[in-house]
C-alpha positions as CSV (number, residue, x, y, z in Angstrom):
1,X,-36.2,0.1,-30.2
2,X,-36.6,2.4,-27.3
3,X,-34.4,5.5,-27.0
4,X,-33.8,5.5,-23.3
5,X,-32.3,3.0,-20.9
6,X,-32.0,2.4,-17.1
7,X,-28.6,3.2,-15.6
8,X,-27.1,3.4,-12.1
9,X,-25.4,6.8,-12.0
10,X,-22.9,7.9,-9.4
11,X,-24.1,10.4,-6.9
12,X,-22.2,13.2,-5.1
13,X,-21.9,11.0,-1.9
14,X,-20.5,8.0,-3.9
15,X,-23.6,5.8,-4.0
16,X,-25.9,5.2,-7.0
17,X,-29.1,6.6,-8.3
18,X,-31.3,4.9,-10.9
19,X,-31.9,7.2,-13.9
20,X,-33.2,7.1,-17.4
21,X,-30.5,8.0,-19.9
22,X,-30.0,7.9,-23.6
23,X,-29.0,4.5,-25.2
24,X,-25.5,4.8,-26.7
25,X,-25.2,5.0,-30.4
26,X,-23.0,3.2,-32.9
27,X,-20.5,6.0,-33.6
28,X,-18.4,3.9,-36.0
29,X,-19.2,1.3,-38.8
30,X,-17.3,-1.4,-36.8
31,X,-19.2,-0.8,-33.5
32,X,-21.7,-3.0,-31.7
33,X,-24.6,-2.3,-29.4
34,X,-25.4,-4.9,-26.8
35,X,-28.1,-5.4,-24.2
36,X,-26.4,-5.9,-20.8
37,X,-27.7,-9.1,-19.1
38,X,-25.3,-9.4,-16.1
39,X,-22.8,-7.0,-14.6
40,X,-20.3,-7.6,-11.8
41,X,-19.0,-5.6,-8.9
42,X,-15.2,-5.3,-9.0
43,X,-12.7,-4.4,-6.2
44,X,-11.9,-1.3,-8.2
45,X,-15.6,-0.2,-8.0
46,X,-15.6,-0.9,-4.2
47,X,-12.7,1.6,-3.7
48,X,-15.0,4.3,-4.9
49,X,-18.0,3.3,-2.8
50,X,-19.4,6.1,-0.7
51,X,-16.5,8.4,-1.6
52,X,-17.2,12.0,-2.6
53,X,-15.4,12.2,-6.0
54,X,-16.6,15.0,-8.2
55,X,-14.9,13.5,-11.2
56,X,-17.2,10.5,-11.0
57,X,-20.4,12.3,-10.1
58,X,-23.1,11.6,-12.8
59,X,-21.0,8.9,-14.4
60,X,-22.1,5.3,-15.3
61,X,-19.6,2.8,-13.8
62,X,-18.8,-0.9,-14.1
63,X,-16.5,-2.9,-16.3
64,X,-17.4,-6.6,-15.9
65,X,-20.3,-7.6,-18.1
66,X,-21.9,-10.0,-20.5
67,X,-24.9,-9.5,-22.8
68,X,-26.7,-10.0,-26.1
69,X,-25.9,-8.2,-29.3
70,X,-28.9,-6.1,-30.6
71,X,-27.4,-4.0,-33.3
72,X,-24.2,-3.9,-35.4
73,X,-22.5,-1.5,-37.7
74,X,-22.1,-2.2,-41.4
75,X,-18.4,-3.2,-41.1
76,X,-18.9,-5.7,-38.3
77,X,-18.2,-9.3,-39.2
78,X,-17.5,-11.2,-36.0
79,X,-20.9,-11.0,-34.3
80,X,-24.5,-10.5,-35.2
81,X,-27.8,-9.5,-33.5
82,X,-28.8,-12.3,-31.1
83,X,-25.3,-13.4,-30.3
84,X,-24.5,-14.0,-26.6
85,X,-21.2,-12.2,-25.8
86,X,-18.8,-11.2,-23.1
87,X,-17.6,-7.7,-23.5
88,X,-14.0,-6.5,-22.9
89,X,-14.0,-3.0,-21.5
90,X,-10.3,-2.1,-22.0
91,X,-10.3,0.5,-24.7
92,X,-7.3,2.8,-25.4
93,X,-7.1,5.8,-27.7
94,X,-5.9,3.6,-30.6
95,X,-3.2,6.0,-31.6
96,X,-0.4,5.7,-29.0
97,X,2.6,3.4,-29.3
98,X,1.2,0.9,-26.8
99,X,-2.2,0.6,-28.6
100,X,-0.3,0.1,-31.8
101,X,1.3,-3.1,-30.5
102,X,-1.9,-4.3,-28.7
103,X,-0.6,-3.3,-25.2
104,X,-3.6,-1.0,-24.8
105,X,-3.7,-1.8,-21.1
106,X,-0.8,0.6,-20.9
107,X,-2.4,3.4,-23.0
108,X,-1.9,6.7,-21.3
109,X,-5.5,7.6,-22.0
110,X,-7.0,4.2,-21.2
111,X,-9.3,5.3,-18.4
112,X,-10.5,8.5,-20.0
113,X,-11.4,6.7,-23.2
114,X,-13.0,3.5,-21.8
115,X,-15.2,5.3,-19.2
116,X,-16.7,7.4,-22.0
117,X,-18.0,4.4,-23.9
118,X,-17.7,0.7,-23.3
119,X,-16.8,0.7,-19.6
120,X,-20.4,1.4,-18.4
121,X,-21.7,-1.9,-17.3
122,X,-24.2,-0.7,-14.7
123,X,-26.7,0.2,-17.5
124,X,-29.1,-1.4,-19.9
125,X,-26.9,-1.2,-23.0
126,X,-23.3,-0.6,-24.0
127,X,-21.6,0.1,-27.3
128,X,-18.1,-0.3,-28.5
129,X,-15.7,-1.7,-31.2
130,X,-16.6,-5.1,-32.4
131,X,-13.2,-6.6,-31.5
132,X,-14.2,-6.1,-27.8
133,X,-17.2,-8.5,-28.2
134,X,-16.4,-12.2,-27.8
135,X,-19.1,-14.9,-28.7
136,X,-20.0,-17.2,-25.8
137,X,-20.5,-20.9,-26.2
138,X,-24.0,-22.0,-25.4
139,X,-23.0,-23.8,-22.2
140,X,-21.3,-20.7,-20.7
141,X,-23.8,-18.6,-18.8
142,X,-23.9,-14.8,-18.7
143,X,-23.1,-15.0,-15.0
144,X,-20.0,-17.1,-15.6
145,X,-18.9,-14.9,-18.5
146,X,-19.1,-11.8,-16.3
147,X,-16.1,-13.2,-14.3
148,X,-13.9,-13.3,-17.5
149,X,-12.7,-9.7,-16.9
150,X,-11.4,-10.9,-13.5
151,X,-9.9,-14.1,-15.0
152,X,-8.2,-12.1,-17.7
153,X,-6.5,-9.8,-15.1
154,X,-5.2,-13.0,-13.5
155,X,-4.1,-14.4,-16.8
156,X,-1.9,-11.3,-17.5
157,X,-0.3,-11.6,-14.0
158,X,0.4,-15.3,-14.6
159,X,2.1,-14.5,-17.9
160,X,4.2,-11.8,-16.4
161,X,5.2,-14.1,-13.5
162,X,6.8,-16.8,-15.8
163,X,5.4,-19.4,-13.4
164,X,6.9,-22.9,-13.8
165,X,5.9,-26.5,-13.0
166,X,6.2,-27.3,-9.3
167,X,6.8,-23.7,-8.2
168,X,5.7,-22.8,-4.7
169,X,3.2,-20.0,-4.8
170,X,1.5,-17.8,-2.2
171,X,-1.7,-15.9,-3.1
172,X,-2.6,-13.0,-0.7
173,X,-6.3,-12.4,-0.9
174,X,-9.1,-14.8,-1.7
175,X,-11.4,-12.5,-3.5
176,X,-12.3,-13.0,-7.1
177,X,-8.8,-12.0,-8.3
178,X,-7.1,-14.2,-5.8
179,X,-9.3,-17.2,-6.5
180,X,-8.7,-16.7,-10.2
181,X,-5.0,-16.5,-9.6
182,X,-5.1,-19.7,-7.6
183,X,-6.9,-21.6,-10.3
184,X,-4.5,-20.5,-13.0
185,X,-1.5,-21.3,-10.9
186,X,-2.8,-24.8,-10.3
187,X,-3.4,-25.2,-14.1
188,X,0.3,-24.3,-14.5
189,X,1.3,-27.0,-12.1
190,X,2.2,-25.0,-9.0
191,X,1.7,-25.7,-5.3
192,X,-0.4,-22.9,-3.8
193,X,-1.0,-21.5,-0.4
194,X,-3.7,-18.9,0.0
195,X,-4.1,-16.3,2.8
196,X,-7.1,-14.1,3.6
197,X,-9.0,-12.9,6.6
198,X,-12.4,-14.4,5.7
199,X,-13.0,-18.1,6.5
200,X,-15.6,-18.6,3.9
201,X,-13.3,-17.3,1.1
202,X,-10.6,-19.6,2.3
203,X,-13.0,-22.6,2.3
204,X,-13.8,-21.8,-1.3
205,X,-10.1,-21.6,-2.1
206,X,-9.6,-25.0,-0.6
207,X,-12.5,-26.3,-2.7
208,X,-10.8,-24.8,-5.8
209,X,-7.6,-26.7,-5.2
210,X,-5.5,-24.7,-2.8
211,X,-2.9,-26.9,-1.2
212,X,-3.0,-24.9,2.0
213,X,-5.0,-21.9,3.4
214,X,-4.1,-19.6,6.2
215,X,-6.3,-17.0,8.0
216,X,-4.0,-14.1,8.4
217,X,-6.3,-12.6,11.1
218,X,-6.3,-15.6,13.4
219,X,-2.9,-17.1,12.6
220,X,-0.3,-15.4,14.7
221,X,2.6,-16.3,12.3
222,X,1.7,-16.5,8.7
223,X,5.3,-16.2,7.6
224,X,6.1,-19.4,9.6
225,X,3.3,-21.2,7.7
226,X,4.7,-19.9,4.4
227,X,8.2,-21.1,5.3
228,X,6.9,-24.5,6.3
229,X,5.0,-24.7,3.0
230,X,8.1,-23.8,1.0
231,X,10.7,-26.0,2.7
232,X,12.1,-23.0,4.5
233,X,13.0,-21.0,1.4
234,X,10.0,-18.8,0.8
235,X,7.7,-18.7,-2.2
236,X,9.0,-18.7,-5.8
237,X,6.2,-16.4,-6.7
238,X,3.8,-14.3,-4.5
239,X,0.7,-12.7,-6.0
240,X,-0.6,-9.8,-4.0
241,X,-4.3,-9.8,-4.8
242,X,-5.9,-8.1,-1.8
243,X,-5.1,-4.5,-2.8
244,X,-7.2,-1.6,-1.7
245,X,-6.8,-0.2,1.9
246,X,-4.9,-3.4,2.9
247,X,-2.0,-2.8,0.5
248,X,0.3,-0.9,2.9
249,X,0.2,-4.1,5.0
250,X,0.0,-6.8,2.4
251,X,2.7,-5.7,0.0
252,X,5.4,-5.7,2.7
253,X,4.0,-9.1,3.7
254,X,4.3,-10.3,0.1
255,X,8.0,-9.3,0.0
256,X,8.6,-11.2,3.2
257,X,7.0,-14.3,1.8
258,X,9.2,-14.4,-1.3
259,X,12.4,-16.4,-1.4
260,X,15.8,-15.0,-2.3
261,X,15.6,-14.4,-6.0
262,X,11.8,-14.7,-5.9
263,X,9.1,-12.6,-7.5
264,X,6.2,-10.5,-6.2
265,X,3.3,-9.8,-8.6
266,X,1.4,-6.6,-7.7
267,X,-2.1,-7.5,-8.9
268,X,-4.5,-5.9,-6.4
269,X,-5.5,-2.3,-7.3
270,X,-5.0,0.6,-4.9
271,X,-5.3,4.4,-4.8
272,X,-2.5,6.3,-6.6
273,X,-1.5,8.3,-3.5
274,X,-1.0,5.3,-1.3
275,X,2.2,5.3,0.7
276,X,3.9,2.0,1.4
277,X,7.0,1.3,3.5
278,X,9.1,-1.5,2.3
279,X,12.4,-3.0,3.5
280,X,14.2,-2.0,0.4
281,X,17.7,-3.1,1.5
282,X,16.4,-6.6,2.1
283,X,14.6,-6.6,-1.2
284,X,17.7,-5.5,-3.0
285,X,20.1,-7.9,-1.3
286,X,17.7,-10.8,-2.0
287,X,17.1,-9.6,-5.6
288,X,13.4,-10.0,-5.1
289,X,11.6,-8.8,-8.3
290,X,8.6,-6.5,-7.8
291,X,6.4,-6.8,-10.9
292,X,3.4,-4.6,-11.3
293,X,0.5,-6.1,-13.4
294,X,-2.0,-3.8,-15.0
295,X,-5.3,-5.2,-16.3
296,X,-4.8,-7.3,-19.5
297,X,-4.6,-7.1,-23.3
298,X,-2.8,-9.4,-25.7
299,X,0.0,-11.9,-24.9
300,X,1.9,-12.3,-28.1
301,X,-0.7,-12.9,-30.8
302,X,-3.5,-14.0,-28.4
303,X,-6.1,-11.8,-26.6
304,X,-6.0,-12.7,-22.9
305,X,-9.8,-12.4,-22.7
306,X,-10.1,-15.1,-25.4
307,X,-7.5,-17.3,-23.6
308,X,-9.5,-17.0,-20.4
309,X,-12.8,-17.7,-22.2
310,X,-11.3,-20.9,-23.7
311,X,-10.3,-22.2,-20.3
312,X,-13.7,-21.4,-18.8
313,X,-15.5,-23.1,-21.7
314,X,-13.3,-26.2,-21.3
315,X,-14.1,-26.4,-17.6
316,X,-10.6,-25.6,-16.5
317,X,-11.7,-22.4,-14.8
318,X,-14.6,-22.5,-12.3
319,X,-16.6,-19.2,-12.2
320,X,-19.8,-20.6,-10.6
321,X,-18.2,-21.2,-7.2
322,X,-17.1,-17.6,-7.0
323,X,-20.6,-16.2,-7.4
324,X,-22.0,-15.8,-3.8
325,X,-24.8,-13.2,-4.2
326,X,-27.2,-12.1,-6.9
327,X,-29.1,-8.8,-7.1
328,X,-31.2,-6.8,-9.5
329,X,-29.5,-3.6,-10.9
330,X,-32.2,-1.6,-9.1
331,X,-30.8,-2.9,-5.8
332,X,-27.2,-1.9,-6.6
333,X,-26.6,0.1,-3.4
334,X,-27.6,-2.9,-1.3
335,X,-25.3,-5.1,-3.4
336,X,-22.4,-2.8,-2.8
337,X,-23.0,-2.7,0.9
338,X,-23.0,-6.5,1.0
339,X,-19.8,-6.6,-1.0
340,X,-18.1,-4.0,1.1
341,X,-18.8,-5.9,4.3
342,X,-17.5,-9.3,3.0
343,X,-16.1,-10.3,6.3
344,X,-19.6,-10.4,7.7
345,X,-21.5,-11.4,4.6
346,X,-19.1,-13.9,3.0
347,X,-19.4,-12.1,-0.4
348,X,-16.9,-13.0,-3.1
349,X,-18.4,-12.1,-6.4
350,X,-21.8,-10.3,-6.8
351,X,-23.7,-10.6,-10.0
352,X,-26.2,-7.8,-11.0
353,X,-29.0,-8.8,-13.3
354,X,-29.7,-5.8,-15.5
């Protein structure tokens, strides 16, 4: 086996440079080495695009991936060389109180630990603990499996929401997270309205079962549309899935969409120093619950990644319809440009063949 691999490394100006780097090693007896087949571009990755961030310079990024096992440690029992796998990249320090109860998504050292090892999808190989490698059924492609990180984020938010049959739901944002949230809400028996500013994304939402879609850019009164959809009350649950630079506008919008006693799930990611003005008195008087949702982990005894994989394998989640563009890893900068300009390109999820 070769000693070097191809990897897309962050540059000082926030783009990527293709480099030859060392292949990761099996540092523990229960670790697995896998050849990356497909990686995906996440909204979190886009927030760092073309930004000068010294802390990320020279780093390998990416956390949505699927691949083939090539080597296992002597203590590994769940997978073997040749197995097709989806790889979970949430890895805590394993010693904190949250890791101890399988809430590693809340580990204080999560990002520091994961980015040193398994959260390096834009490369030829990754290595990590065997319990982060889930075997794929033969009929689930690598491309489809790459969306399981996204679906697992949506799964965690659905669990936190306590969604019930016949609930009225609004999803803000029809990117991969929003479209995953839509699908899970429909599985739960909810009626769902989706808002976005990209017509193509809204068309996909409609094809995936949205009861109503609204373009927030061209519709002068989205709140009126939400009220009409919810019999004048407002939504039982609102999922804010747009995140990023739009969050100062979309989170206040989400609170206005929620009914008295309703819930707002904050799913979209955004920068830690983002300032957002909210009508706190109205939120308090209406007892609207703001519920932050962070990545995913276990829900009770079940890994949310496995739960999402099961739904995908059974055909209850549709990943294929979300994949709009495909590029080689060598063309990662072009792929990021296309994803960043989604209003023009219609990009939803971009798959990178490694």
